[in-house]
Predicted model as a PDB file, atoms N, CA, C, CB and O in Angstrom, pLDDT in the B-factor column:
MODEL        1                                                                  
ATOM      1  N   MET A   1     -23.368   7.813  18.431  1.00 42.00           N  
ATOM      2  CA  MET A   1     -22.144   7.450  18.927  1.00 42.00           C  
ATOM      3  C   MET A   1     -21.214   6.708  18.447  1.00 42.00           C  
ATOM      4  CB  MET A   1     -22.268   7.035  19.801  1.00 42.00           C  
ATOM      5  O   MET A   1     -21.617   5.635  17.998  1.00 42.00           O  
ATOM      6  N   ARG A   2     -19.905   6.938  18.372  1.00 45.00           N  
ATOM      7  CA  ARG A   2     -18.891   6.183  17.709  1.00 45.00           C  
ATOM      8  C   ARG A   2     -18.446   5.037  18.732  1.00 45.00           C  
ATOM      9  CB  ARG A   2     -17.664   7.150  17.261  1.00 45.00           C  
ATOM     10  O   ARG A   2     -18.335   5.316  19.925  1.00 45.00           O  
ATOM     11  N   PRO A   3     -18.204   3.818  18.286  1.00 52.00           N  
ATOM     12  CA  PRO A   3     -17.623   3.009  19.374  1.00 52.00           C  
ATOM     13  C   PRO A   3     -16.378   3.406  19.755  1.00 52.00           C  
ATOM     14  CB  PRO A   3     -17.536   1.674  19.064  1.00 52.00           C  
ATOM     15  O   PRO A   3     -15.935   4.130  18.863  1.00 52.00           O  
ATOM     16  N   GLN A   4     -15.623   3.289  20.614  1.00 48.00           N  
ATOM     17  CA  GLN A   4     -14.516   3.706  21.473  1.00 48.00           C  
ATOM     18  C   GLN A   4     -13.390   2.214  21.526  1.00 48.00           C  
ATOM     19  CB  GLN A   4     -15.255   4.221  23.167  1.00 48.00           C  
ATOM     20  O   GLN A   4     -13.805   1.074  21.738  1.00 48.00           O  
ATOM     21  N   VAL A   5     -12.292   2.488  21.342  1.00 52.00           N  
ATOM     22  CA  VAL A   5     -11.282   1.250  21.365  1.00 52.00           C  
ATOM     23  C   VAL A   5     -10.774   1.736  22.580  1.00 52.00           C  
ATOM     24  CB  VAL A   5     -10.099   0.992  20.069  1.00 52.00           C  
ATOM     25  O   VAL A   5     -11.178   2.696  23.236  1.00 52.00           O  
ATOM     26  N   PRO A   6      -9.650   0.807  22.856  1.00 54.00           N  
ATOM     27  CA  PRO A   6      -8.908   1.012  24.262  1.00 54.00           C  
ATOM     28  C   PRO A   6      -7.886   2.091  23.459  1.00 54.00           C  
ATOM     29  CB  PRO A   6      -8.058  -0.640  25.151  1.00 54.00           C  
ATOM     30  O   PRO A   6      -7.523   2.084  22.283  1.00 54.00           O  
ATOM     31  N   GLY A   7      -7.543   3.092  24.644  1.00 58.00           N  
ATOM     32  CA  GLY A   7      -6.500   4.171  24.631  1.00 58.00           C  
ATOM     33  C   GLY A   7      -6.887   5.301  24.148  1.00 58.00           C  
ATOM     34  O   GLY A   7      -6.143   6.133  23.628  1.00 58.00           O  
ATOM     35  N   GLY A   8      -8.385   5.414  24.334  1.00 59.00           N  
ATOM     36  CA  GLY A   8      -8.924   6.825  23.899  1.00 59.00           C  
ATOM     37  C   GLY A   8      -9.204   7.133  22.587  1.00 59.00           C  
ATOM     38  O   GLY A   8      -9.641   8.249  22.307  1.00 59.00           O  
ATOM     39  N   ALA A   9      -8.996   6.222  21.670  1.00 62.00           N  
ATOM     40  CA  ALA A   9      -9.349   6.317  20.192  1.00 62.00           C  
ATOM     41  C   ALA A   9     -10.397   6.091  19.826  1.00 62.00           C  
ATOM     42  CB  ALA A   9      -8.769   5.666  19.446  1.00 62.00           C  
ATOM     43  O   ALA A   9     -10.786   5.073  20.398  1.00 62.00           O  
ATOM     44  N   LEU A  10     -11.507   6.673  18.814  1.00 76.00           N  
ATOM     45  CA  LEU A  10     -12.451   6.378  18.058  1.00 76.00           C  
ATOM     46  C   LEU A  10     -12.305   5.869  17.053  1.00 76.00           C  
ATOM     47  CB  LEU A  10     -13.015   7.102  17.868  1.00 76.00           C  
ATOM     48  O   LEU A  10     -11.197   5.838  16.517  1.00 76.00           O  
ATOM     49  N   VAL A  11     -13.453   5.293  16.480  1.00 80.00           N  
ATOM     50  CA  VAL A  11     -13.679   4.372  15.507  1.00 80.00           C  
ATOM     51  C   VAL A  11     -14.564   5.115  14.488  1.00 80.00           C  
ATOM     52  CB  VAL A  11     -14.296   3.081  16.079  1.00 80.00           C  
ATOM     53  O   VAL A  11     -15.744   5.375  14.725  1.00 80.00           O  
ATOM     54  N   SER A  12     -14.005   5.408  13.463  1.00 84.00           N  
ATOM     55  CA  SER A  12     -15.078   6.033  12.429  1.00 84.00           C  
ATOM     56  C   SER A  12     -14.988   5.213  11.052  1.00 84.00           C  
ATOM     57  CB  SER A  12     -14.741   7.748  12.106  1.00 84.00           C  
ATOM     58  O   SER A  12     -13.943   4.926  10.467  1.00 84.00           O  
ATOM     59  N   HIS A  13     -16.357   4.880  10.633  1.00 88.00           N  
ATOM     60  CA  HIS A  13     -16.463   4.330   9.647  1.00 88.00           C  
ATOM     61  C   HIS A  13     -16.982   5.562   8.304  1.00 88.00           C  
ATOM     62  CB  HIS A  13     -17.382   3.135  10.055  1.00 88.00           C  
ATOM     63  O   HIS A  13     -18.002   6.251   8.308  1.00 88.00           O  
ATOM     64  N   ILE A  14     -15.923   5.516   7.280  1.00 89.00           N  
ATOM     65  CA  ILE A  14     -15.947   6.526   6.366  1.00 89.00           C  
ATOM     66  C   ILE A  14     -15.945   5.773   5.161  1.00 89.00           C  
ATOM     67  CB  ILE A  14     -14.851   7.524   6.490  1.00 89.00           C  
ATOM     68  O   ILE A  14     -15.754   4.557   5.123  1.00 89.00           O  
ATOM     69  N   GLU A  15     -16.182   6.581   4.070  1.00 93.00           N  
ATOM     70  CA  GLU A  15     -15.552   6.329   2.586  1.00 93.00           C  
ATOM     71  C   GLU A  15     -14.702   7.316   2.080  1.00 93.00           C  
ATOM     72  CB  GLU A  15     -16.581   6.201   1.529  1.00 93.00           C  
ATOM     73  O   GLU A  15     -14.888   8.533   2.097  1.00 93.00           O  
ATOM     74  N   VAL A  16     -13.707   6.662   1.606  1.00 93.00           N  
ATOM     75  CA  VAL A  16     -12.459   7.030   1.105  1.00 93.00           C  
ATOM     76  C   VAL A  16     -12.247   7.171  -0.601  1.00 93.00           C  
ATOM     77  CB  VAL A  16     -11.540   5.985   1.686  1.00 93.00           C  
ATOM     78  O   VAL A  16     -12.662   6.289  -1.352  1.00 93.00           O  
ATOM     79  N   THR A  17     -11.717   8.098  -0.981  1.00 95.00           N  
ATOM     80  CA  THR A  17     -11.355   8.038  -2.511  1.00 95.00           C  
ATOM     81  C   THR A  17      -9.995   8.439  -2.601  1.00 95.00           C  
ATOM     82  CB  THR A  17     -12.245   8.981  -3.465  1.00 95.00           C  
ATOM     83  O   THR A  17      -9.412   8.881  -1.611  1.00 95.00           O  
ATOM     84  N   ALA A  18      -9.467   8.326  -3.661  1.00 96.00           N  
ATOM     85  CA  ALA A  18      -8.009   8.630  -3.932  1.00 96.00           C  
ATOM     86  C   ALA A  18      -7.459  10.129  -3.371  1.00 96.00           C  
ATOM     87  CB  ALA A  18      -7.815   8.556  -5.566  1.00 96.00           C  
ATOM     88  O   ALA A  18      -6.344  10.372  -2.910  1.00 96.00           O  
ATOM     89  N   ALA A  19      -8.359  10.864  -3.518  1.00 95.00           N  
ATOM     90  CA  ALA A  19      -8.285  12.455  -2.699  1.00 95.00           C  
ATOM     91  C   ALA A  19      -8.531  12.361  -1.079  1.00 95.00           C  
ATOM     92  CB  ALA A  19      -9.657  13.596  -3.334  1.00 95.00           C  
ATOM     93  O   ALA A  19      -8.427  13.442  -0.498  1.00 95.00           O  
ATOM     94  N   THR A  20      -8.849  11.195  -0.253  1.00 94.00           N  
ATOM     95  CA  THR A  20      -9.242  11.416   0.829  1.00 94.00           C  
ATOM     96  C   THR A  20      -8.402  10.371   1.730  1.00 94.00           C  
ATOM     97  CB  THR A  20     -10.694  11.370   0.826  1.00 94.00           C  
ATOM     98  O   THR A  20      -7.991  10.649   2.856  1.00 94.00           O  
ATOM     99  N   VAL A  21      -8.175   8.965   0.995  1.00 95.00           N  
ATOM    100  CA  VAL A  21      -7.415   7.938   1.480  1.00 95.00           C  
ATOM    101  C   VAL A  21      -6.101   8.560   2.472  1.00 95.00           C  
ATOM    102  CB  VAL A  21      -6.925   7.085   0.157  1.00 95.00           C  
ATOM    103  O   VAL A  21      -5.407   9.469   2.015  1.00 95.00           O  
ATOM    104  N   GLN A  22      -5.840   8.015   3.799  1.00 94.00           N  
ATOM    105  CA  GLN A  22      -4.749   8.397   4.290  1.00 94.00           C  
ATOM    106  C   GLN A  22      -3.797   7.099   4.864  1.00 94.00           C  
ATOM    107  CB  GLN A  22      -5.144   9.408   5.297  1.00 94.00           C  
ATOM    108  O   GLN A  22      -4.209   5.947   4.729  1.00 94.00           O  
ATOM    109  N   ARG A  23      -2.909   7.296   5.305  1.00 95.00           N  
ATOM    110  CA  ARG A  23      -1.997   6.263   5.791  1.00 95.00           C  
ATOM    111  C   ARG A  23      -2.574   5.988   7.389  1.00 95.00           C  
ATOM    112  CB  ARG A  23      -0.282   6.838   5.697  1.00 95.00           C  
ATOM    113  O   ARG A  23      -2.757   6.824   8.274  1.00 95.00           O  
ATOM    114  N   GLY A  24      -2.779   4.577   7.421  1.00 93.00           N  
ATOM    115  CA  GLY A  24      -3.293   4.426   8.671  1.00 93.00           C  
ATOM    116  C   GLY A  24      -4.814   3.891   8.484  1.00 93.00           C  
ATOM    117  O   GLY A  24      -5.349   3.275   9.405  1.00 93.00           O  
ATOM    118  N   ASP A  25      -5.497   4.144   7.258  1.00 94.00           N  
ATOM    119  CA  ASP A  25      -6.794   3.618   7.221  1.00 94.00           C  
ATOM    120  C   ASP A  25      -7.047   2.132   6.901  1.00 94.00           C  
ATOM    121  CB  ASP A  25      -7.460   4.359   6.327  1.00 94.00           C  
ATOM    122  O   ASP A  25      -6.296   1.562   6.110  1.00 94.00           O  
ATOM    123  N   ILE A  26      -7.907   1.585   7.389  1.00 94.00           N  
ATOM    124  CA  ILE A  26      -8.401   0.205   7.447  1.00 94.00           C  
ATOM    125  C   ILE A  26      -9.218  -0.206   6.188  1.00 94.00           C  
ATOM    126  CB  ILE A  26      -9.267   0.033   8.699  1.00 94.00           C  
ATOM    127  O   ILE A  26     -10.394   0.068   6.428  1.00 94.00           O  
ATOM    128  N   ILE A  27      -9.100  -0.705   5.047  1.00 94.00           N  
ATOM    129  CA  ILE A  27      -9.868  -0.884   4.248  1.00 94.00           C  
ATOM    130  C   ILE A  27     -10.377  -2.372   3.887  1.00 94.00           C  
ATOM    131  CB  ILE A  27      -9.373  -0.257   3.377  1.00 94.00           C  
ATOM    132  O   ILE A  27      -9.517  -3.154   3.485  1.00 94.00           O  
ATOM    133  N   GLN A  28     -11.570  -2.777   3.988  1.00 89.00           N  
ATOM    134  CA  GLN A  28     -11.975  -4.298   3.995  1.00 89.00           C  
ATOM    135  C   GLN A  28     -12.088  -4.677   2.405  1.00 89.00           C  
ATOM    136  CB  GLN A  28     -13.554  -4.582   4.871  1.00 89.00           C  
ATOM    137  O   GLN A  28     -12.822  -4.157   1.564  1.00 89.00           O  
ATOM    138  N   LEU A  29     -11.065  -5.825   2.235  1.00 88.00           N  
ATOM    139  CA  LEU A  29     -10.941  -6.000   0.695  1.00 88.00           C  
ATOM    140  C   LEU A  29     -10.924  -7.581   0.150  1.00 88.00           C  
ATOM    141  CB  LEU A  29      -9.517  -5.268   0.228  1.00 88.00           C  
ATOM    142  O   LEU A  29      -9.806  -8.037  -0.090  1.00 88.00           O  
ATOM    143  N   GLY A  30     -12.062  -8.439  -0.061  1.00 85.00           N  
ATOM    144  CA  GLY A  30     -12.415  -9.503  -0.209  1.00 85.00           C  
ATOM    145  C   GLY A  30     -12.663 -10.379   0.996  1.00 85.00           C  
ATOM    146  O   GLY A  30     -12.514 -11.598   1.091  1.00 85.00           O  
ATOM    147  N   GLY A  31     -13.166  -9.300   2.107  1.00 86.00           N  
ATOM    148  CA  GLY A  31     -13.479  -9.867   3.511  1.00 86.00           C  
ATOM    149  C   GLY A  31     -12.287 -10.085   4.323  1.00 86.00           C  
ATOM    150  O   GLY A  31     -12.432 -10.693   5.384  1.00 86.00           O  
ATOM    151  N   GLN A  32     -10.930  -9.607   3.920  1.00 90.00           N  
ATOM    152  CA  GLN A  32      -9.720  -9.489   4.593  1.00 90.00           C  
ATOM    153  C   GLN A  32      -9.535  -7.633   5.039  1.00 90.00           C  
ATOM    154  CB  GLN A  32      -8.434 -10.183   3.437  1.00 90.00           C  
ATOM    155  O   GLN A  32      -9.679  -6.809   4.136  1.00 90.00           O  
ATOM    156  N   ALA A  33      -9.240  -7.202   6.375  1.00 92.00           N  
ATOM    157  CA  ALA A  33      -9.253  -6.048   6.594  1.00 92.00           C  
ATOM    158  C   ALA A  33      -7.634  -5.756   6.163  1.00 92.00           C  
ATOM    159  CB  ALA A  33      -9.809  -5.753   8.042  1.00 92.00           C  
ATOM    160  O   ALA A  33      -6.767  -6.578   6.457  1.00 92.00           O  
ATOM    161  N   CYS A  34      -7.320  -4.507   5.440  1.00 94.00           N  
ATOM    162  CA  CYS A  34      -6.133  -4.132   4.917  1.00 94.00           C  
ATOM    163  C   CYS A  34      -5.685  -2.774   5.794  1.00 94.00           C  
ATOM    164  CB  CYS A  34      -6.306  -3.910   3.304  1.00 94.00           C  
ATOM    165  O   CYS A  34      -6.453  -1.813   5.845  1.00 94.00           O  
ATOM    166  N   ARG A  35      -4.541  -2.762   6.401  1.00 95.00           N  
ATOM    167  CA  ARG A  35      -3.953  -1.396   6.684  1.00 95.00           C  
ATOM    168  C   ARG A  35      -3.143  -0.903   5.823  1.00 95.00           C  
ATOM    169  CB  ARG A  35      -3.290  -1.315   7.785  1.00 95.00           C  
ATOM    170  O   ARG A  35      -2.239  -1.594   5.352  1.00 95.00           O  
ATOM    171  N   VAL A  36      -3.384   0.737   5.376  1.00 96.00           N  
ATOM    172  CA  VAL A  36      -2.834   1.539   4.359  1.00 96.00           C  
ATOM    173  C   VAL A  36      -1.509   1.926   5.110  1.00 96.00           C  
ATOM    174  CB  VAL A  36      -3.819   2.812   3.870  1.00 96.00           C  
ATOM    175  O   VAL A  36      -1.461   2.739   6.033  1.00 96.00           O  
ATOM    176  N   ARG A  37      -0.308   1.148   4.528  1.00 97.00           N  
ATOM    177  CA  ARG A  37       0.935   1.677   5.028  1.00 97.00           C  
ATOM    178  C   ARG A  37       2.034   2.707   4.437  1.00 97.00           C  
ATOM    179  CB  ARG A  37       1.528   0.671   5.224  1.00 97.00           C  
ATOM    180  O   ARG A  37       3.012   3.167   5.027  1.00 97.00           O  
ATOM    181  N   GLU A  38       1.525   2.986   2.859  1.00 98.00           N  
ATOM    182  CA  GLU A  38       2.211   3.840   2.334  1.00 98.00           C  
ATOM    183  C   GLU A  38       1.165   4.358   0.988  1.00 98.00           C  
ATOM    184  CB  GLU A  38       3.677   3.188   2.037  1.00 98.00           C  
ATOM    185  O   GLU A  38       0.344   3.648   0.408  1.00 98.00           O  
ATOM    186  N   LEU A  39       1.389   5.379   0.792  1.00 97.00           N  
ATOM    187  CA  LEU A  39       0.486   6.061  -0.619  1.00 97.00           C  
ATOM    188  C   LEU A  39       1.464   6.736  -1.506  1.00 97.00           C  
ATOM    189  CB  LEU A  39      -0.760   7.355  -0.196  1.00 97.00           C  
ATOM    190  O   LEU A  39       2.367   7.467  -1.096  1.00 97.00           O  
ATOM    191  N   PHE A  40       1.176   6.380  -3.023  1.00 97.00           N  
ATOM    192  CA  PHE A  40       1.906   7.157  -3.859  1.00 97.00           C  
ATOM    193  C   PHE A  40       1.051   7.663  -4.939  1.00 97.00           C  
ATOM    194  CB  PHE A  40       3.024   6.448  -4.352  1.00 97.00           C  
ATOM    195  O   PHE A  40       0.267   6.962  -5.579  1.00 97.00           O  
ATOM    196  N   GLN A  41       1.264   9.022  -5.119  1.00 97.00           N  
ATOM    197  CA  GLN A  41       0.574   9.766  -6.398  1.00 97.00           C  
ATOM    198  C   GLN A  41       0.653   9.249  -7.399  1.00 97.00           C  
ATOM    199  CB  GLN A  41       0.959  10.928  -6.758  1.00 97.00           C  
ATOM    200  O   GLN A  41       1.818   8.895  -7.583  1.00 97.00           O  
ATOM    201  N   LEU A  42      -0.062   8.963  -8.292  1.00 97.00           N  
ATOM    202  CA  LEU A  42      -0.004   8.626  -9.954  1.00 97.00           C  
ATOM    203  C   LEU A  42      -0.601   9.468 -11.052  1.00 97.00           C  
ATOM    204  CB  LEU A  42      -0.679   7.364 -10.214  1.00 97.00           C  
ATOM    205  O   LEU A  42      -1.550  10.197 -10.763  1.00 97.00           O  
ATOM    206  N   PRO A  43      -0.251   9.445 -11.986  1.00 95.00           N  
ATOM    207  CA  PRO A  43      -0.971  10.209 -12.783  1.00 95.00           C  
ATOM    208  C   PRO A  43      -2.302  10.434 -12.646  1.00 95.00           C  
ATOM    209  CB  PRO A  43      -0.826   9.844 -13.808  1.00 95.00           C  
ATOM    210  O   PRO A  43      -2.969   9.526 -12.150  1.00 95.00           O  
ATOM    211  N   GLN A  44      -3.049  11.835 -13.100  1.00 94.00           N  
ATOM    212  CA  GLN A  44      -4.626  11.896 -13.142  1.00 94.00           C  
ATOM    213  C   GLN A  44      -5.479  11.826 -11.812  1.00 94.00           C  
ATOM    214  CB  GLN A  44      -5.107  10.727 -13.980  1.00 94.00           C  
ATOM    215  O   GLN A  44      -6.672  11.530 -11.888  1.00 94.00           O  
ATOM    216  N   GLY A  45      -4.973  12.053 -10.783  1.00 95.00           N  
ATOM    217  CA  GLY A  45      -5.153  11.758  -9.378  1.00 95.00           C  
ATOM    218  C   GLY A  45      -5.439  10.752  -8.651  1.00 95.00           C  
ATOM    219  O   GLY A  45      -6.022  10.819  -7.569  1.00 95.00           O  
ATOM    220  N   ALA A  46      -4.924   9.423  -9.370  1.00 97.00           N  
ATOM    221  CA  ALA A  46      -5.153   8.177  -8.905  1.00 97.00           C  
ATOM    222  C   ALA A  46      -4.061   7.960  -7.844  1.00 97.00           C  
ATOM    223  CB  ALA A  46      -5.161   7.149 -10.037  1.00 97.00           C  
ATOM    224  O   ALA A  46      -3.213   8.849  -7.772  1.00 97.00           O  
ATOM    225  N   LYS A  47      -3.959   6.951  -7.040  1.00 97.00           N  
ATOM    226  CA  LYS A  47      -3.323   6.477  -6.051  1.00 97.00           C  
ATOM    227  C   LYS A  47      -3.075   5.311  -6.090  1.00 97.00           C  
ATOM    228  CB  LYS A  47      -3.779   6.680  -5.105  1.00 97.00           C  
ATOM    229  O   LYS A  47      -3.901   4.471  -6.449  1.00 97.00           O  
ATOM    230  N   GLN A  48      -1.603   4.983  -5.639  1.00 98.00           N  
ATOM    231  CA  GLN A  48      -1.430   3.388  -5.197  1.00 98.00           C  
ATOM    232  C   GLN A  48      -1.178   3.360  -3.765  1.00 98.00           C  
ATOM    233  CB  GLN A  48      -0.144   2.576  -5.951  1.00 98.00           C  
ATOM    234  O   GLN A  48      -0.340   4.076  -3.217  1.00 98.00           O  
ATOM    235  N   LEU A  49      -1.942   2.492  -3.154  1.00 97.00           N  
ATOM    236  CA  LEU A  49      -1.886   2.078  -1.830  1.00 97.00           C  
ATOM    237  C   LEU A  49      -1.122   0.829  -1.614  1.00 97.00           C  
ATOM    238  CB  LEU A  49      -3.179   1.936  -1.340  1.00 97.00           C  
ATOM    239  O   LEU A  49      -1.256  -0.209  -2.262  1.00 97.00           O  
ATOM    240  N   VAL A  50      -0.192   1.072  -0.496  1.00 98.00           N  
ATOM    241  CA  VAL A  50       0.650  -0.465  -0.288  1.00 98.00           C  
ATOM    242  C   VAL A  50      -0.095  -0.595   1.283  1.00 98.00           C  
ATOM    243  CB  VAL A  50       2.921  -0.408  -0.289  1.00 98.00           C  
ATOM    244  O   VAL A  50      -0.312   0.350   2.041  1.00 98.00           O  
ATOM    245  N   PHE A  51      -0.354  -1.775   1.484  1.00 97.00           N  
ATOM    246  CA  PHE A  51      -0.937  -2.575   2.482  1.00 97.00           C  
ATOM    247  C   PHE A  51       0.185  -3.167   3.260  1.00 97.00           C  
ATOM    248  CB  PHE A  51      -1.856  -3.628   1.903  1.00 97.00           C  
ATOM    249  O   PHE A  51       1.118  -3.719   2.676  1.00 97.00           O  
ATOM    250  N   GLU A  52       0.119  -3.053   4.829  1.00 96.00           N  
ATOM    251  CA  GLU A  52       0.998  -3.755   5.664  1.00 96.00           C  
ATOM    252  C   GLU A  52       1.438  -5.140   5.339  1.00 96.00           C  
ATOM    253  CB  GLU A  52       0.452  -3.784   6.843  1.00 96.00           C  
ATOM    254  O   GLU A  52       2.513  -5.664   5.629  1.00 96.00           O  
ATOM    255  N   SER A  53       0.247  -5.740   4.571  1.00 94.00           N  
ATOM    256  CA  SER A  53       0.529  -7.211   3.939  1.00 94.00           C  
ATOM    257  C   SER A  53       1.686  -7.124   2.992  1.00 94.00           C  
ATOM    258  CB  SER A  53      -0.781  -7.823   3.086  1.00 94.00           C  
ATOM    259  O   SER A  53       2.536  -8.012   2.917  1.00 94.00           O  
ATOM    260  N   GLY A  54       1.696  -6.122   2.331  1.00 95.00           N  
ATOM    261  CA  GLY A  54       2.712  -6.060   1.011  1.00 95.00           C  
ATOM    262  C   GLY A  54       1.960  -5.868  -0.233  1.00 95.00           C  
ATOM    263  O   GLY A  54       2.463  -5.614  -1.327  1.00 95.00           O  
ATOM    264  N   GLU A  55       0.854  -5.995  -0.003  1.00 94.00           N  
ATOM    265  CA  GLU A  55      -0.398  -6.133  -1.359  1.00 94.00           C  
ATOM    266  C   GLU A  55      -0.461  -4.681  -1.696  1.00 94.00           C  
ATOM    267  CB  GLU A  55      -2.249  -6.801  -0.882  1.00 94.00           C  
ATOM    268  O   GLU A  55      -0.181  -3.855  -0.828  1.00 94.00           O  
ATOM    269  N   LEU A  56      -0.820  -4.305  -2.929  1.00 96.00           N  
ATOM    270  CA  LEU A  56      -0.951  -3.270  -3.640  1.00 96.00           C  
ATOM    271  C   LEU A  56      -2.280  -2.862  -4.193  1.00 96.00           C  
ATOM    272  CB  LEU A  56      -0.141  -3.412  -4.515  1.00 96.00           C  
ATOM    273  O   LEU A  56      -3.029  -3.777  -4.535  1.00 96.00           O  
ATOM    274  N   LEU A  57      -2.695  -1.596  -4.336  1.00 96.00           N  
ATOM    275  CA  LEU A  57      -4.077  -1.416  -4.710  1.00 96.00           C  
ATOM    276  C   LEU A  57      -4.017  -0.280  -5.419  1.00 96.00           C  
ATOM    277  CB  LEU A  57      -5.068  -1.343  -3.618  1.00 96.00           C  
ATOM    278  O   LEU A  57      -3.448   0.645  -4.839  1.00 96.00           O  
ATOM    279  N   VAL A  58      -4.658   0.060  -7.099  1.00 97.00           N  
ATOM    280  CA  VAL A  58      -4.438   1.220  -7.445  1.00 97.00           C  
ATOM    281  C   VAL A  58      -5.806   1.668  -7.288  1.00 97.00           C  
ATOM    282  CB  VAL A  58      -3.770   1.381  -8.709  1.00 97.00           C  
ATOM    283  O   VAL A  58      -6.765   0.906  -7.410  1.00 97.00           O  
ATOM    284  N   ILE A  59      -5.930   3.274  -6.935  1.00 96.00           N  
ATOM    285  CA  ILE A  59      -7.372   3.494  -6.858  1.00 96.00           C  
ATOM    286  C   ILE A  59      -7.597   4.647  -7.809  1.00 96.00           C  
ATOM    287  CB  ILE A  59      -7.895   3.804  -5.361  1.00 96.00           C  
ATOM    288  O   ILE A  59      -6.788   5.571  -7.726  1.00 96.00           O  
ATOM    289  N   HIS A  60      -8.325   4.716  -8.477  1.00 96.00           N  
ATOM    290  CA  HIS A  60      -8.618   6.018  -9.504  1.00 96.00           C  
ATOM    291  C   HIS A  60      -9.370   7.128  -8.776  1.00 96.00           C  
ATOM    292  CB  HIS A  60      -9.593   5.583 -10.862  1.00 96.00           C  
ATOM    293  O   HIS A  60      -9.742   6.998  -7.609  1.00 96.00           O  
ATOM    294  N   THR A  61      -9.580   8.215  -9.500  1.00 93.00           N  
ATOM    295  CA  THR A  61     -10.352   9.288  -8.899  1.00 93.00           C  
ATOM    296  C   THR A  61     -11.995   9.007  -8.763  1.00 93.00           C  
ATOM    297  CB  THR A  61     -10.085  10.564  -9.786  1.00 93.00           C  
ATOM    298  O   THR A  61     -12.639   9.697  -7.973  1.00 93.00           O  
ATOM    299  N   ARG A  62     -12.461   8.273  -9.325  1.00 93.00           N  
ATOM    300  CA  ARG A  62     -13.670   8.030  -9.241  1.00 93.00           C  
ATOM    301  C   ARG A  62     -14.337   6.665  -7.978  1.00 93.00           C  
ATOM    302  CB  ARG A  62     -13.884   7.774 -10.744  1.00 93.00           C  
ATOM    303  O   ARG A  62     -15.427   6.349  -7.500  1.00 93.00           O  
ATOM    304  N   THR A  63     -12.964   6.229  -7.889  1.00 94.00           N  
ATOM    305  CA  THR A  63     -13.116   4.799  -6.748  1.00 94.00           C  
ATOM    306  C   THR A  63     -13.456   5.307  -5.627  1.00 94.00           C  
ATOM    307  CB  THR A  63     -11.746   3.838  -6.378  1.00 94.00           C  
ATOM    308  O   THR A  63     -12.888   6.270  -5.112  1.00 94.00           O  
ATOM    309  N   ARG A  64     -14.588   4.588  -5.069  1.00 93.00           N  
ATOM    310  CA  ARG A  64     -15.107   5.034  -3.656  1.00 93.00           C  
ATOM    311  C   ARG A  64     -15.144   3.628  -3.029  1.00 93.00           C  
ATOM    312  CB  ARG A  64     -16.704   5.888  -3.627  1.00 93.00           C  
ATOM    313  O   ARG A  64     -15.703   2.660  -3.546  1.00 93.00           O  
ATOM    314  N   LEU A  65     -14.466   3.625  -1.824  1.00 92.00           N  
ATOM    315  CA  LEU A  65     -13.948   2.323  -0.716  1.00 92.00           C  
ATOM    316  C   LEU A  65     -14.753   2.888   0.671  1.00 92.00           C  
ATOM    317  CB  LEU A  65     -11.801   2.216  -0.395  1.00 92.00           C  
ATOM    318  O   LEU A  65     -15.012   4.069   0.899  1.00 92.00           O  
ATOM    319  N   VAL A  66     -15.069   1.756   1.510  1.00 90.00           N  
ATOM    320  CA  VAL A  66     -15.463   2.039   2.687  1.00 90.00           C  
ATOM    321  C   VAL A  66     -14.438   1.860   3.780  1.00 90.00           C  
ATOM    322  CB  VAL A  66     -16.545   1.343   2.893  1.00 90.00           C  
ATOM    323  O   VAL A  66     -14.283   0.662   4.016  1.00 90.00           O  
ATOM    324  N   ALA A  67     -13.796   2.529   4.418  1.00 92.00           N  
ATOM    325  CA  ALA A  67     -12.915   2.318   5.265  1.00 92.00           C  
ATOM    326  C   ALA A  67     -13.132   2.689   6.780  1.00 92.00           C  
ATOM    327  CB  ALA A  67     -11.928   2.882   4.763  1.00 92.00           C  
ATOM    328  O   ALA A  67     -14.057   3.412   7.150  1.00 92.00           O  
ATOM    329  N   VAL A  68     -11.921   1.967   7.875  1.00 91.00           N  
ATOM    330  CA  VAL A  68     -12.416   2.159   9.274  1.00 91.00           C  
ATOM    331  C   VAL A  68     -11.072   3.277   9.842  1.00 91.00           C  
ATOM    332  CB  VAL A  68     -12.576   0.405  10.235  1.00 91.00           C  
ATOM    333  O   VAL A  68      -9.911   2.982   9.556  1.00 91.00           O  
ATOM    334  N   ARG A  69     -11.352   4.424  10.574  1.00 88.00           N  
ATOM    335  CA  ARG A  69     -10.125   5.396  10.644  1.00 88.00           C  
ATOM    336  C   ARG A  69     -10.308   5.483  11.884  1.00 88.00           C  
ATOM    337  CB  ARG A  69     -10.030   6.795   9.847  1.00 88.00           C  
ATOM    338  O   ARG A  69     -11.423   5.562  12.400  1.00 88.00           O  
ATOM    339  N   LEU A  70      -9.054   5.477  12.601  1.00 82.00           N  
ATOM    340  CA  LEU A  70      -9.276   5.820  13.994  1.00 82.00           C  
ATOM    341  C   LEU A  70      -8.670   7.140  14.123  1.00 82.00           C  
ATOM    342  CB  LEU A  70      -8.684   4.794  15.008  1.00 82.00           C  
ATOM    343  O   LEU A  70      -7.686   7.640  13.580  1.00 82.00           O  
ATOM    344  N   LEU A  71      -9.832   7.746  15.310  1.00 74.00           N  
ATOM    345  CA  LEU A  71      -9.514   8.890  15.461  1.00 74.00           C  
ATOM    346  C   LEU A  71      -9.049   9.101  16.612  1.00 74.00           C  
ATOM    347  CB  LEU A  71     -10.334   9.597  15.196  1.00 74.00           C  
ATOM    348  O   LEU A  71      -9.874   8.815  17.480  1.00 74.00           O  
ATOM    349  N   ARG A  72      -7.569   9.681  17.211  1.00 64.00           N  
ATOM    350  CA  ARG A  72      -7.312   9.835  18.266  1.00 64.00           C  
ATOM    351  C   ARG A  72      -7.912  10.816  19.181  1.00 64.00           C  
ATOM    352  CB  ARG A  72      -6.322   9.898  18.171  1.00 64.00           C  
ATOM    353  O   ARG A  72      -8.415  11.703  18.491  1.00 64.00           O  
ATOM    354  N   ARG A  73      -8.099  11.071  20.586  1.00 58.00           N  
ATOM    355  CA  ARG A  73      -8.264  12.234  21.189  1.00 58.00           C  
ATOM    356  C   ARG A  73      -7.228  12.964  21.407  1.00 58.00           C  
ATOM    357  CB  ARG A  73      -8.808  12.114  22.186  1.00 58.00           C  
ATOM    358  O   ARG A  73      -6.071  12.560  21.517  1.00 58.00           O  
ATOM    359  N   ARG A  74      -7.628  14.107  21.479  1.00 56.00           N  
ATOM    360  CA  ARG A  74      -6.518  15.339  22.034  1.00 56.00           C  
ATOM    361  C   ARG A  74      -6.587  15.577  23.526  1.00 56.00           C  
ATOM    362  CB  ARG A  74      -6.844  16.898  21.339  1.00 56.00           C  
ATOM    363  O   ARG A  74      -5.859  16.418  24.052  1.00 56.00           O  
TER     364      ARG A  74                                                      
ENDMDL                                                                          
END                                                                             
């Protein structure tokens, strides 16, 4: 069973890669939760992530990170 948050959304812990990361994903880096605000495609399948805090992270095609994704009910 997935935990629920107020507003009818479900929280899902997922593994993300450069191919599957989405805006709004929350990735924990160095003990700090960072929400992805913007994505930019880079050469050879890499992506640059811009977090709401203004920090940048480049993930390559083989990078795998654990993230939290809010799934909205329809």
